[in-house]
N, C-alpha and C positions, 0 to 999 in steps of 0.2 A: 505494500498498500503507500503510495505516494505520501510524504510529509505534508503536502498541500490539498492531500484528497478531503471533500467534504460531504457529507452524507447525515443519517439521523444521528446522533451520538448520545443521549439519554433518554428514557423514556419513562412516566413515569404512571400507572397503571394502578385506577381505582377498582377496588372490589365491588361488583356487582350492585346497583342501589336501586330497590324498588318505588320505582315512579307510577306502576300499573293503578289506574281510577283517574291521577292528576289529568287537567286540561291545561291550557296556554290561562284558561282564566281563574287560574290559583296561583296567579305569578310566582311561579317558580324559577327562582335566581339563586346563581350559582357566583362565588365573589373570593380573591383570593388576593395576593401579596405578590409583588414580583419585584427583582433588583436584578440588572447586569452589573456583572464582574465580581463584586463584592470582594473577594480573597482573591478572585482568581483574574483571568486575563477578559477583557472588555470585547464581548460579542460584535464582531465587523458588521458595517448595514446589510450584507448579504446574508448573516446568520439571521435566524430564527426562531423563535418558541412560541411553537401552536398548541393552541386547545383544541381537542376534538371527541365530540361527541359519538356514542356508539347508538345506531340506527335499531331499529325491532326487527330488520332484515340484516344484520351482523356487520353494517355496512359504519365505517368511522368518516366524520364529515366535520373539515375545521369550521370551530364557529369563531375564532379569536385567533389573531398573530399580531403577535409583536417584534419589531425588527433591532436589530443590533446599533450601534456606533452612536447610540448616544448613552454620556455617564450620568446618572442619578443617584446622587449619595444617600436617598433616603427610599424605603420599599413603597409601591404604588400600587392602590388599591384598585380593581379593576371590578367589574359587575358584566356578567352574562347573562339575557334572559334566556329559559328556555323556552322557546317559541313554537317548534316544530312539534307537531303530532306525533313524529316518529322515535322521539324520542322516549314519550309517555309508557313507559314497559318495565316489568318487574326486571331485565336483567340489564337496564340502564347501566353505562358505564362513562366515566371522560379518561380524556390523558390527556398529557402534555408530552411535549414530542421539542427535544432541540436539533437544529441543525448548525451545524457549524465545522469545523476544522476535525477530523480523525481522527489524529495522530499523537493526541496528551489534553493536559489540560486546559483547553483555550476554550476561548466561547462560554466563558460561565454565565449561568441563570442560576438564580433562587425563586424557589416558589414556597410562602408560607401561607396558614391560616384559610385553608381552602375550605368553605363550609356552605352548603347547597341544600335549601328548603321553601317550601312553598310559603306564600305571604310574606314575602318580601317586595322590596322596592330596591330603587338605584340609592336610594335615601337612605337606607338601613346596611350603614356604613359601622356601625359600631359593634366589637364583639366582646362581650361576655367573660373575659379575659384579664386577670392581673398576673401578669409574669416578673420573675428578675431579672434585669438585663445587662447585669455586671455580674462576676461571682466574688465570693463574701472578701473582704478582706484580709491579710495572713490572722492567724489567733495567735501569731508569736509576734510579739515587740518589735525585735529588729530584724528577724531572719523568715524565712518562706519555710525552710525544716534545721532540722538539730538532733542533733544524738538523746534518746530520754534518758541518759545517765547526765549529760550537760544542762536538760533541762531543769530535770527537778534539784539539782545544786541552788538554784535560784527561779522555782516556778512564779512567784509574784513578778519578780522584774522581769520575766521573759514572756510572760503572757502581754497583751496587748488591754489598754483596756476597755476597747471598743472595737468593735467589728461591724462594717460598714457592707452593703449592695445597695441597687440603684432599682429601684420597681417601676413599670408602667403599668397605667392601668389605661385597659382600650374600651373602655365600658365607656358611655355616655353618662356618666355616675360618678358620685363623690363618694368614694367607698375609700376608709379608713385601713391602712395594712398596717398590722404587726403580725411579727414572727419570732417566735422562739427555736432558740436549738438547745440540745445539751452535751457535753460532754462528759465520758463515759471512759473511767479507769477498766481496760477489758485485762489487764494481765492476771 
């Protein structure tokens, strides 16, 4: 395979989802967040990320596509309405397919928070999720790791006074966030 060869690089396929009995009037929307590049390489303008839906007669239909070439430092939320009656069946599936360079970790796309449900609209942009964005800061005051014998010589002095992280609230709601953790001596 040539280093410059292009084709479908990554595919993410859902498990079957039962949409039997639903119809266009039920306002079924799929939403998701995408970001080009992340910690990888920015997809070129000729590269794409596609969303496809499986029809009742097992044909994949492209319902959305995003080209590369544009760097955005934030995730972008997209809404796709399920409007074709061919998609309302008990074995409905969706798949994301990336098209780009085949020879390595190139043309990187990130997909997150995929959500499909009825009674939605394009303005239904909030997700019922509160998530930690950063790992906890070290428990140790001066180091990220140390031998237990060294720690026990001055446990109070070697333990950080505070441990921090950062949370994001994706709901359109004010929720107070509290968390706890405990430390056990497992020897």
